C-alpha positions as CSV (number, residue, x, y, z in Angstrom):
1,M,86.6,-63.1,-128.7
2,R,88.6,-64.9,-125.9
3,I,91.4,-62.3,-126.2
4,L,88.9,-59.5,-125.8
5,L,87.4,-61.1,-122.7
6,L,90.8,-61.6,-121.1
7,L,91.8,-58.0,-121.8
8,S,88.6,-56.8,-120.2
9,L,89.0,-58.9,-117.1
10,P,91.7,-56.7,-115.3
11,F,89.6,-53.6,-116.0
12,L,86.5,-55.2,-114.4
13,L,88.5,-56.5,-111.4
14,L,90.1,-53.0,-111.0
15,T,86.8,-51.2,-111.1
16,C,84.9,-53.7,-108.9
17,G,87.7,-53.9,-106.3
18,T,88.0,-50.1,-105.7
19,P,84.7,-48.8,-104.3
20,T,83.8,-45.2,-105.3
21,E,83.9,-42.8,-102.3
22,E,80.7,-40.8,-101.7
23,P,81.5,-37.0,-101.7
24,T,81.2,-35.6,-98.3
25,A,78.9,-32.6,-97.8
26,A,80.7,-29.5,-96.7
27,T,79.9,-28.5,-93.1
28,P,78.0,-25.2,-93.2
29,E,79.8,-22.4,-91.4
30,P,77.8,-21.3,-88.3
31,E,76.0,-18.0,-88.7
32,P,78.0,-15.4,-86.7
33,A,76.1,-14.0,-83.8
34,P,75.1,-10.4,-84.4
35,A,77.3,-8.0,-82.5
36,W,74.3,-6.1,-81.0
37,H,71.6,-8.6,-80.1
38,E,68.4,-8.6,-78.0
39,V,68.4,-10.1,-74.6
40,T,65.3,-11.2,-72.6
41,A,64.6,-11.3,-68.9
42,A,65.0,-14.5,-67.0
43,D,61.3,-14.4,-66.0
44,G,59.9,-13.0,-69.2
45,S,59.3,-9.5,-67.7
46,E,59.5,-6.5,-70.0
47,P,59.8,-2.8,-69.5
48,N,57.1,-0.3,-70.6
49,A,57.4,0.8,-74.2
50,R,58.6,4.4,-74.2
51,H,60.6,7.0,-76.0
52,E,61.9,10.5,-75.5
53,A,63.0,9.0,-72.2
54,A,66.1,8.2,-70.2
55,F,68.1,5.0,-69.8
56,V,70.8,5.1,-67.2
57,G,72.8,2.8,-65.0
58,L,73.5,3.0,-61.3
59,G,75.3,0.2,-59.6
60,D,74.1,-3.2,-60.9
61,K,70.7,-1.8,-62.0
62,Y,69.5,0.0,-65.1
63,Y,66.7,2.6,-65.0
64,L,64.2,3.7,-67.7
65,L,62.6,7.0,-66.7
66,G,60.2,9.4,-68.3
67,G,58.9,9.5,-71.8
68,R,55.6,10.5,-73.3
69,G,52.8,10.0,-70.8
70,I,53.3,9.3,-67.1
71,K,55.0,5.9,-66.8
72,P,56.5,4.2,-63.8
73,V,60.3,3.8,-63.6
74,D,61.4,0.5,-65.1
75,I,64.2,-1.2,-63.2
76,Y,66.4,-3.9,-64.6
77,D,68.5,-5.9,-62.1
78,S,71.5,-7.2,-64.0
79,Q,72.1,-9.9,-61.3
80,T,68.7,-11.5,-61.4
81,R,68.1,-10.5,-65.1
82,T,64.5,-9.3,-64.3
83,W,62.5,-6.1,-64.8
84,T,60.4,-4.5,-62.0
85,E,58.4,-1.3,-61.8
86,G,59.2,1.6,-59.6
87,A,57.3,4.8,-58.7
88,K,55.6,7.1,-61.3
89,P,57.0,10.6,-61.6
90,P,54.8,13.5,-60.3
91,V,54.5,14.9,-63.8
92,E,55.0,13.9,-67.4
93,I,58.6,14.4,-68.3
94,H,60.4,13.8,-71.6
95,H,63.2,15.1,-73.9
96,F,66.0,15.2,-71.3
97,Q,69.4,13.7,-70.6
98,P,69.6,12.1,-67.1
99,V,72.4,12.9,-64.7
100,V,73.6,10.5,-61.9
101,L,74.9,12.5,-58.9
102,N,75.3,11.2,-55.3
103,D,73.5,7.9,-56.1
104,E,70.4,9.7,-57.4
105,I,69.2,10.5,-60.9
106,L,68.5,14.1,-61.8
107,L,66.2,15.2,-64.6
108,L,66.6,18.7,-66.0
109,G,66.5,20.6,-69.2
110,A,63.3,18.6,-69.9
111,M,59.9,19.1,-71.4
112,T,56.4,18.3,-70.3
113,G,53.1,18.3,-72.2
114,G,52.0,17.4,-75.8
115,Y,53.5,18.0,-79.2
116,P,54.3,20.5,-80.6
117,G,53.9,23.1,-77.9
118,E,55.6,21.3,-74.9
119,T,56.8,23.5,-72.1
120,A,60.1,23.4,-70.2
121,L,60.0,22.0,-66.7
122,P,60.7,24.7,-64.1
123,D,62.5,22.5,-61.6
124,I,65.0,19.7,-61.4
125,L,63.2,16.4,-60.7
126,I,65.2,13.9,-58.6
127,Y,64.6,10.1,-58.4
128,S,66.1,8.2,-55.5
129,P,66.6,4.5,-56.5
130,A,67.3,3.6,-52.9
131,K,63.9,4.9,-51.7
132,D,62.1,4.5,-55.0
133,E,60.8,8.1,-54.5
134,W,60.6,11.3,-56.6
135,R,61.1,14.7,-55.2
136,T,61.4,18.2,-56.6
137,G,64.8,19.8,-56.5
138,A,66.2,23.2,-57.3
139,T,64.3,25.7,-59.4
140,I,65.8,26.5,-62.8
141,P,66.1,30.3,-63.4
142,E,63.0,31.3,-65.4
143,D,64.9,32.9,-68.2
144,R,67.1,29.8,-68.7
145,R,64.4,27.1,-68.9
146,R,64.4,24.9,-72.0
147,G,63.9,21.2,-73.0
148,G,65.8,18.9,-75.3
149,A,69.1,20.0,-73.7
150,G,72.3,18.1,-73.0
151,A,73.0,17.6,-69.3
152,V,76.1,16.0,-67.7
153,A,77.7,15.9,-64.2
154,H,81.3,16.7,-63.5
155,E,83.1,17.1,-60.2
156,G,79.8,17.4,-58.2
157,K,78.3,20.0,-60.6
158,V,75.7,19.7,-63.4
159,Y,76.3,21.3,-66.8
160,L,73.2,22.1,-68.9
161,V,73.9,23.0,-72.6
162,C,71.8,24.3,-75.5
163,G,68.1,23.2,-75.9
164,I,64.8,24.6,-77.2
165,I,62.4,26.9,-75.3
166,D,59.1,26.3,-77.1
167,G,58.6,22.6,-77.4
168,H,59.1,21.6,-81.1
169,R,58.2,25.0,-82.5
170,G,61.3,27.1,-81.9
171,G,63.4,29.1,-79.6
172,H,66.7,27.3,-80.0
173,V,69.3,28.4,-77.6
174,A,73.1,28.0,-77.3
175,W,73.1,28.5,-73.6
176,L,75.5,26.9,-71.2
177,D,74.8,26.9,-67.5
178,V,76.3,25.1,-64.5
179,Y,74.4,24.2,-61.3
180,D,76.2,23.7,-58.0
181,P,74.1,21.6,-55.6
182,A,76.4,22.4,-52.7
183,T,75.6,26.1,-52.9
184,D,72.2,25.8,-54.7
185,S,73.5,28.3,-57.3
186,W,73.3,28.6,-61.1
187,T,76.1,30.2,-63.1
188,R,75.9,31.3,-66.7
189,L,78.9,30.3,-68.9
190,P,79.7,31.3,-72.5
191,D,77.3,30.4,-75.2
192,A,78.1,27.5,-77.5
193,P,79.0,28.3,-81.1
194,R,75.6,27.2,-82.3
195,P,72.2,26.1,-80.8
196,R,71.0,22.5,-80.9
197,D,68.4,20.3,-79.3
198,H,67.5,16.6,-79.2
199,F,71.0,15.5,-78.5
200,Q,73.3,14.3,-75.7
201,A,76.5,15.8,-74.3
202,V,79.5,14.2,-72.6
203,I,82.4,15.4,-70.5
204,T,85.8,13.8,-70.8
205,H,89.4,15.0,-70.4
206,G,88.2,18.3,-68.9
207,K,86.1,19.2,-71.9
208,L,82.4,19.2,-72.6
209,Y,81.3,17.8,-76.1
210,A,78.0,18.7,-77.7
211,L,77.4,16.2,-80.5
212,A,74.6,15.7,-83.1
213,G,71.1,17.1,-82.6
214,R,69.2,19.6,-84.7
215,T,67.3,22.9,-84.5
216,T,63.7,21.6,-84.5
217,I,60.9,23.5,-86.4
218,A,57.7,21.5,-86.4
219,A,56.0,23.8,-88.9
220,T,58.4,22.8,-91.6
221,N,60.0,19.5,-90.9
222,P,60.7,18.5,-87.3
223,F,63.4,16.0,-88.4
224,A,65.4,18.4,-90.6
225,N,68.2,20.8,-89.6
226,T,70.4,18.1,-88.2
227,I,73.9,19.2,-87.1
228,G,77.2,17.6,-87.9
229,E,79.5,20.0,-86.1
230,V,81.0,19.0,-82.8
231,D,81.4,21.9,-80.3
232,V,83.8,21.5,-77.5
233,Y,83.9,23.6,-74.2
234,D,87.2,23.7,-72.3
235,L,86.1,23.8,-68.6
236,A,89.4,25.2,-67.4
237,A,89.9,27.8,-70.1
238,K,86.1,28.6,-70.4
239,T,86.3,28.7,-74.1
240,W,84.5,27.0,-77.0
241,S,86.0,25.5,-80.2
242,T,84.6,23.4,-83.0
243,L,86.3,20.2,-84.3
244,P,87.3,20.1,-88.0
245,N,85.7,16.7,-88.6
246,T,81.9,16.6,-88.6
247,L,79.7,13.6,-87.5
248,P,79.5,11.3,-90.6
249,T,75.8,10.5,-90.2
250,H,73.9,13.6,-89.2
251,R,71.0,12.8,-86.8
252,A,69.2,13.9,-83.6
253,G,67.6,12.1,-80.8
254,N,70.8,10.1,-80.4
255,A,72.5,8.7,-77.3
256,A,76.1,9.5,-76.5
257,I,78.7,7.9,-74.2
258,V,82.4,8.0,-73.5
259,L,84.0,4.5,-74.0
260,N,87.7,4.3,-73.3
261,E,89.3,7.0,-75.6
262,D,86.3,7.4,-77.9
263,I,83.0,9.2,-77.8
264,L,80.2,7.1,-79.3
265,V,77.1,8.6,-81.0
266,V,74.5,5.9,-81.1
267,G,71.2,5.7,-83.0
268,G,69.0,8.7,-83.7
269,E,66.5,10.0,-86.2
270,S,66.6,12.3,-89.3
271,K,64.6,13.4,-92.3
272,D,66.7,11.1,-94.5
273,Q,64.9,7.9,-93.6
274,V,61.8,6.7,-91.9
275,K,63.5,4.1,-89.8
276,A,65.4,5.2,-86.8
277,H,69.2,5.2,-87.3
278,N,71.2,2.2,-86.3
279,E,74.6,3.8,-86.9
280,V,77.2,3.8,-84.1
281,E,80.0,6.2,-84.8
282,A,83.1,6.7,-82.7
283,L,85.1,10.0,-82.3
284,S,88.7,9.5,-81.3
285,I,89.2,12.0,-78.4
286,A,92.9,12.3,-79.2
287,G,92.8,12.3,-83.0
288,G,89.5,13.9,-83.7
289,R,88.7,11.4,-86.4
290,W,85.5,9.3,-86.8
291,R,85.0,5.7,-87.6
292,A,82.0,3.4,-87.9
293,L,81.4,0.6,-85.4
294,D,78.9,-2.3,-85.4
295,T,75.4,-1.1,-86.1
296,L,72.5,-1.6,-83.7
297,S,70.4,-4.7,-84.3
298,R,67.5,-2.4,-84.4
299,G,67.7,1.4,-84.9
300,R,66.2,3.6,-82.2
301,H,66.0,7.2,-80.9
302,G,64.8,8.8,-77.7
303,T,66.7,6.7,-75.2
304,G,70.2,6.2,-73.8
305,V,73.1,3.8,-73.6
306,V,74.7,2.2,-70.5
307,H,78.2,0.8,-70.1
308,H,78.3,-1.9,-67.5
309,D,80.0,-5.2,-66.8
310,G,81.8,-5.3,-70.2
311,K,78.7,-4.5,-72.2
312,L,76.9,-1.6,-73.9
313,I,73.2,-1.8,-73.3
314,M,70.2,0.1,-74.7
315,A,66.5,-0.3,-73.9
316,S,63.3,1.1,-75.3
317,G,63.2,4.1,-77.6
318,C,61.3,4.5,-80.9
319,G,61.9,2.4,-84.0
320,N,61.0,5.1,-86.6
321,H,61.5,8.8,-86.7
322,G,58.7,10.5,-84.8
323,G,56.7,8.7,-82.1
324,S,55.9,5.2,-83.3
325,P,56.6,2.4,-82.8
326,E,57.6,2.6,-79.2
327,L,60.0,-0.2,-78.2
328,N,60.1,-2.3,-75.1
329,D,63.2,-4.4,-75.9
330,M,66.7,-4.4,-74.6
331,I,69.8,-4.9,-76.8
332,V,73.4,-5.6,-75.8
333,L,76.9,-5.4,-77.3
334,E,79.5,-7.6,-75.6
335,L,82.8,-5.6,-75.6
């Protein structure tokens, strides 16, 4: 018995003299911040909820214009991080792509009135941010009026491409026109390879790109007939071509913007899902290939995208295909 106790003593001394360390809990990895995220105004102000509208930047301010109903311009000051309201337009205006020219915002290729028989606006509407005033600009030739068209400025002129004549019912056109404010003249250019509406166009490297969109027919399915082909107009050669690689996610009601050496197609709507699309896909201008980028934190259609101060910014729009829910948020991607 004494031998056993003596043999046990070193073991007891060893176990008692070496305290057991408590396992340390692993530090949880911080959740990565979403690439696109919502930002709120410094004073809690918000824009009016709207869709089928325009979102465009000019200087340090961003402007929401138009949409269903007659709503005041919403103005976001990126320096004070606050929203304020501007003047209401003289008429309801929606389904258009805004153009910034000479420090003013031009609205053309637009619709007015209710679904599905909206009519095309007969004139260019002009908003002056400096004066917070609206005025009527040039008259659009009667036989070239349409809504849901792509519009883009280049070298002091405004290009208006494709669109739909009869609201959401039909009359899809492949027209291309250029308006010269200096001479107050319209010129017809060659038709695009195909009609489309509910899309946005861009100009870069001397070429106009018509991307995404659809040919809307309300009587069947207004969200169907989306278009994947990208049609390109060479401004110098005055010829059209079609890229071999189609838009990966077919949709309409999208925004489009040139960012460095890419063209981005952002958001949109389609018959394939109830929720508005959150996809952001980039077309390499040089290579003609597509790649997927970070998705929007919330999908939307019927608005625009602004590039300013190292960020991409979107505001308002609609969260599902169709007209509801209208959004009144702003989301940002830090580049």
